[in-house]
N, C-alpha and C positions, 0 to 999 in steps of 0.2 A: 305908616298909615298913611293914606293917598287923600291930598284935601279933595272937597267936594266941587273946590273952584278947577279941577284940571281940565273940564272942557273948554272954559273959555283962557287960559293960560296957553295950553295946545293949539289953541287956532291960530293965535298971533306968532307962536313958532311952527307951524307947518307953512301960513302963506310965506314969511320968511324966509323957509329953508327952501319953499320950491320957486319961490320968485329968484333966488339966487342959485339956485343949481340951473334951472334953466337957461337962464342969460348967457351962465358959461359953458352950458354944452352947446346950446344952438350954435354957438361958434364951430361948434365940429360937426356938424353936422353934414352928412357925407354921401355920396353914392358914385360908383365908378361908373364910366358910361357901357349902356348893352342899346347895342346896334338892334333895332326896328328894321329898316329897310338899310340895305337887302338881306333877306333873310335865309335864302338858300343859294347857292353856285349857281348863275345862270348862263349861256350863251347866245351871244345876240348877234344878227346880221344885219349892215345897214345898208345902204345901196351909195354908189358913189355921190360927193359930197351933199351928203344930208346933215341937217343941222342935229348932230348927238347929242341927250344929255341924260344922265346917270345920278340917281337920285342916293342920297347916302343920310341916314337919319337917327340919330342915337338921342337914349333919356342918360342924364344924371346929374349929380347935384356935386359941385357947380353947374354951371350949362357944359356942354363939351364942344368943343373946337374939332375942326378936320385936316386931313390933309389925305393927297393918295398916290400911291407907287403903279407904276407901271411892268411889268415884268419883274420886279423885287427891286428898282429902283425910283426912288423920291422924282417926282413931277416937279420939273420948273416949269410955274406957271409963265406961257407965251403966246401969240398969235392962235396958234393952235391947237393946245390946249389949255382950259380953263379950271379952275374950282374954286370954290367960296368957301376959304375957311369957317364962316359962320353957317351957312344955310347946309352944308355937306354935297353940294352938287355938282356932279362933275358935267363942264361944257367942251364939246368938238365941235366949232362953228360951219368947219368944210371936211368932213371926213372922208378920208382915202386910206389906202393901204398903208401909207407910211404910219397910221395914229393905229394899225390892229394890235393886240396884248392882252396883254391877263391884267387888270383892275382890279386896284383893290383900298377899299377906304380905310382909315385910320382914323378913330376919333377917341378925343382924349379930353381929359379934364385935370385943371391942376388945382390942387389944395394947399395952403400956408399952416402950416400948425409951427410948434417952437422951437421942432426939431428942423425945419429948412422949409421947402418947396418940394412937394412929393408930386408926380405925375402918374398915371392911371392911362394905359392907353390899350383899345378895344381894337380887333380887327373885323373889316364884314367879309361875309362869304365871296369868292372870286369874281370877276365877272368876265367874262372873254368875249370881244366884240373883233367881226370883222367886218370887210367890205366884200359885201353879193358881188361877182364878178365870173362870167363867161368870154376867156379869152379866146383868140381867135385859134384855129386847129392847125396846126403846123403842115405846112406844104409838104402835097406826095402826090405820084405819081397817080392817075386812075387805075383802080383794081378790078380785074376781069374776072367770071366764073362761071365754068359750064358745071350743069346739072341737068341730070335726065327725071324727063315728066314723072311723077307722082314720088318722089326721093324728097331727103331733106336737105335743105341749103341754110347756110348762116350767112351774113352779109357784117362784119365787125363795125363800130363806130370806134375806128383806131383814127390815133395822132392828134388826139384831143390835148386844146391848152389847159391851165390852169381852169376849175372849176369848183368855188367858193358859194356855198349857201345852203337853206335850209327849202328853198323854195326852187330848187332847180326840175326843170322837165328836160324829156328826151323826148325827138319825133323824128319821124323819118318824112324824105318829101320827095315827090315824084321825079322834081327838077326843079330848078333855079327859080320857079315860077312859086316854088313853097308850097306846091298842093300835096295836101296829106297823103302818106300811101294807106290804102285801105287796110287793115284787118281782117277784112274778108271773114268774120265772124267767127273766129276765134282759130284761123288758120296760121296767120301772122302773131307776132308777139316779141316784143321789145322787153329783154331782160334790164337788170338793175344798171348795166353797164352799160346801157344804149343798144347794144346786138342786136340785131332784127334778123327773127328765126322763122323758118317757113316748115311746118309741119310735114309738106310735100307741095310742092312747085307745082305750077301747072305753065302753060302756054302765054298766058296773058299775061305772067310776070316779065316776059322778056319781047313786050310791044318794043318796035321799031323807036328807036332816039328815046327811050326809057331809059334815064338815069337814077340810080338809088344816093340818097346823100342825107345825111346823119344829122341833124340839127338839135343844138343846145340851148335853151334860154332860161331864163329865170323870171318868176309871176312880177317881180318887181320892177323890172326896168324891159321888158317886153322886147331884147332887143335877141335875134336870131341867129347862131354862131353856123354857119353850114360845111361841114366838113369836104371829105375831095369825096369823088364820084367812084361812085361802084356801078358796074357793069355786069348784069345777069345774063347767061346765054341756057337756054332750055332747052333739051332734047326732045323730040314729041314722040310717044307713046300710043300704040293701037291697044284698046280693049284691055285695058287696065285689069290686074285685079287686087283684088286685097292685099296689103301688106303690114304684117304683125307690128303693133307700137316697140320702139326699142329708146331707151334712155337718150338722147343727143346732149344734152346740157342740165348741170344742175348746181346749184353754191354751194352744194355741202363743204360745211368748214365756216361758213358767216358767222363774223364778229359780231356783239352784238352789245351794247350796256347792260347792266341791269337797270330794271324800270323803264327801259323805253322799250322799242315793239321791234322784232324782226321779220323781214321777208326772205322766207324761203322759196327755192324755185326751179319749178321740174319744166323742162320741154321734151316732149316724145316726138318721133319719125313715126309716118304708119298711116298710108291711106284706105281707105274705106268705099266703095261703091257704092256702099247704103247711107243714108243720113245717120250722124252727121257729119259725114267723111272723115272727120277728124277722130284720133283717140280722147275716148272718153277718161278722165281721170280722179283717181280718188286718193284721198290721204287717210294714215293710220297715225296714231300713236303709239307706243313703243311697246305699248300693254298687249296692241292689238286691234285694240277699237279704233273703229273710222271714225273717224271727224267730217259728220254728213252734211254740218251747216253752219253757220255764222255763228258765233257766241261770244262778250265781253272778251275772251280769253282768244279764241280763234275766230279769223276772216279767211272766208274762202273769196278769192276772186271771181269775176263770171268764167271766167274759162276754168278756172281751177287750176291755171298754173300754177299761182302762187298762193302762198300759205301765211298769214302774217300772224306772229304771234305776239300780243297785246303783254303789257305790266309783266315786265321778263323779271324773274327769282332765277336765284342760283338753280333750282330743282328745275327750270326750264331744259337746262343743257342736257340734252341727250340725243339721239335717233330718233328722226322723225320718218315716216314712210310715204311716197309716193308710187303709184302704179297706174298705165293705162290700160285700156281695152277697147278693142272695135271685131269684128266679125273671122279675124282673123287668129286671134288669141289674146293674151295678156304678157305683159313686159314682166309678171311678177314685182315684188315691191324691192323698191331701190330706195337705199336708206339716204336721207339727209342729213350731217350732224350741226347742229347751232351750238356756238361755243359762247356761253354768257361769258364777260367779263364785267371787271370793274375795278376802279380807282378802289384803295384801301376800305374793306368796310369796318367799324368798329365792333370788339367785341360788347356784350350787354355792359355796360356798367365800363364801357371802356374810353370813352371819351370825356373829357374834362369837363366841369360841371360847375355850374355858377356855385358859389358857398358864402354862406353868411355865418359867422363865427361870433363867438365871444375871447377877448383880450388872451394870450399867453398861451394857446394851443398851438400844436404844429397840424398843417391842412396840408392835406395830400392830394395830389390832380392826378389823373392817369392818363396816358394816351397810349391803349393798348389795340391795334388793328388788325386787319389781315386780308389778305388776296381774296379774289373769288374762289371757286373750290376749284382745287386740282392746278392752279398757278404759282408761281416761285412766291415768296412771304416778301412782304414788303421790306424796305430799307429802315433802319433803326428811325426812334422817333427825333426830331430834331424840334429845340424847346426856344420861344422867345417869352421873353417877360417885359409888357407893357411893350411890345415891337420891336427889342431888340433882342437879337441873336444871343443864345447864352454861350459863354464861351472862358476864358484864362479871365476874363474881368469880372466873372459870374462870382459874388462872395459864398464860399463854400461853407460859411459856419451860418449864414442866412439860406440859401438854396442848394437844396441836395437831390442829385441825381442818382435812381437807382434803377436795378430789377432792368438791364441792358436799356435805357433812357426811358423806359414808360412809366416811372413815376417821378415826378417832381414835389418834392416837400419843401415847405416853407415854415422856418423853424418860430417858434416862439412869435407867433404874428402880435401885433401892435397896432393900434389906429392911428397913431401919430404916423405912419412908414410902412405901412404893408395894406392900406387898401390898394387893390391892385390889378393888373388884370395879365392873364398868359394865354399864350399858344402853342399849339402843337402840330406840327407839319409831319406827315407820314406821304412815302413814296413807291409805288411801284413803276411796272411798267408800263401801266398804263395814263396813270395821271397823279394827281397829286390830290390829298385828301389833308382840309383845314380845320381845325376847332379852336374857339375860342372862349371862354370861361374868364370870371370876374372874382376876386372875393372882396368881399366887404367886411371888415373887423368894426365891431359895435363894443362900447362899453359895457361894462359886464351891470347887473342889479347889484346898486348900493344899498342898504338898509342906514339911513341918518337917524331916525330913533328907534328904538327897539323897548319894549317894557321889560322889568325884568324877567331873568328864568325862571325864577320860584318866588312865588305869591304866596305868603301863609295870611290868613285873614280871620279878623271877627268878627261877627254880626255887627252891621254898620259899616264898615269901611268899604271903601270905593275899589273896584280890581281896574287893574290901567292894564289896558290892550292896543292901544294905539300902536302903529308903526308907519313909518314915514317910508319910502324908499324912492329912486332914481333909479334913471337906467339912459342908453345911448338916447339922446333927441329923436333918434328914428322909428323908437319902439314903443308901442302903447303897452302900461303892465295892466294883469289882468290880476284881478286877487278870487279867493276864498278862504273860508275858513272848516276846520273839521276839528269835531266835540262828539266825545262818547259813537264812534263811527258812524255820523252823520255828517255831510257834506252841505255846507250852506253856500251858495253860487253866488254873483253878481253883488247886487245891496242886501241880500239875504244876512243873518248875523245869529248865532247860537241863543240859547233862550236868553232873555233878560238883559239883552245887550243891547246899548243903544249906540250904532251904528253910524255915521255921515261917511255918506261912500265919495262925497265931495272933498269933506277935510280929511275923512281918512281918521276921524276921532274914534274911538271904541272903547267903552267903559262899561261895568256894573256897579250901580250903588245900590249895595246889599242893605241899606237901612230900608228900602221902596219892599223887602221881601217879606214873605211869610217865613215861619219857622223852616214851612217843608221847602219850601221851595229854594230857602238858604242852602239845606244841606243836599243839592243837587248842584251846588257849583264846582264840585273837589272834582278834578279831573285835570287833563292835560285841552290845550288846546290849540290849536296847530293853525298857523296862519302862511297861505302858500301864494309866493307872488310869483308869477309867470309872465312868459312871453313865449314867442315861437323857437325861441335858441337857446334859454337859460329858465331854471325852476329856484327858486330859492324858499329853504321853510322857514319859519320863526315858532319856536315853540314856549310857549310857559306853563306850565306846570301850578295849578291852585290848590291848597290845601289848608284845612279849616283848624283854629287853634281848637277849638271848645265845639261840638257839637251839640246843636240843641240836645233837651230833655234825656240829660245824664242826672241821674239818682243818687242821691247823697242819704244814708240811713243813719241812726245815731238812737242808744239808749237813753232814756230821760225816765224819773220816778213819775209815775202817773198821780194827779191831781186829783183822782177821785177814789183811789184803793191806795190808804197805808201799806207802807209797806210790798205794794208792787211794783215792777221795774214792767215798762212799757216798751215797745220798739217803734218808733213812729218815723216814715220817711217824705224827707222834703226833697220836690224837683226844683231843680234851679236852670233857669238860660241864663247861660254866662253872654252879657252884651257887651 
């Protein structure tokens, strides 16, 4: 039988246990570094002598520190490249071509425990940085070309120097005075390679002293690099007639990355004496549907020689068709193939993911990727543990690779040693894809005090349901009761139970109950203690020794009738 003074005793016990446990567990609170910035791969361009700063920011406990690599090699801080190990920022005060490369930030934190010092390290997505530049053209002699009037001509933008940047512009100029060549309402066209196309030539294109120069510049530095001289001669024609359109150029087979945009180009020759004189161009999908106007998916240039396809997906890889018409007829549909390519793409659930687990389980990370449709598969994944490439030095009893290196398993994890981050690297003919994930190991839910599993009581006893539990300091425990198929959440409790959600004291004093109330206590009381990663059940089975209302009958002589036997029943309530 439990004393009625139980609540007071348990309160003191609970406070003592909780204070001690929380003091000890607080020393083991830890969270591996989670990189917030940069959160995706980036390619950045800067003009020469720019002051470049790239930020890296991570969350973790203890507070992470940072280092950077360039093209896979650790960066030694010097006057050219600097980084702050506390803030994570990388700075290049005077950026030039010599500092170009692929930069990766590594955030790490260190945890001291009874087993020694443990480090967890996480990789940020790679950042590629380049200097925007337009180098001089290679010197070459002038080129001369002769064409009959109203026929097609093209001037190549040849002998270009190195061109790097995202804001590159190509134009053509009439002379070194840099007067722009007029596109003459769409009769002329500059393709993506910078070549100048004439749907048909006119005598005016060959004015005496007229020299065509290809010019390349970047928006950021405004400097125009002029190419070598091109001289066009045009033989005049009298009384021209319409010339049926013919495809002279397309960029069929152009490659573009998934999620980017692609520009498809078609240039047709053909003269028409009637306006608009140049061929009228139409575009079609491979289903035959005409692309008649610009949409979120498709953008048509004003002269319709270019079709831009936005936000490329793998299903966009197919033929598109251009066709030109004038009064002499049409060219027929001409196929322009778009090749959508990509760095390795993770299958569904193929990328490693952050995991939080309770001690003593095996944890599996996946790295299963593919190339874009109709392309060679990627190489086998390469794994890193806390930024260190796996190899012969990797403990095979702790880390196991399987499934063609697509699976990494960490065996029987412990909080003291196995809070860590893993990285996988997958490469194909296009590029490399990285993935980073971290493992957080938490202490299990422990029941520090529990009531007896079976409690057989008499009316007047006090039932003890107090349960004291602890868990990892990073987690908060939740509780609920279940009794006779009814669930009681939060501060709710089964009938007649006194429950303090702060101290977790729980009891039923049956001496305060009526006979009918007392009889309803029998059954299994389940206490569920849980958080996001673990659930523990504590069951208490209550039985009653004597149920109220039991009848005892006996024979005894009648006091009122000699020789007669009377049956008398008495009802007893056992207390």
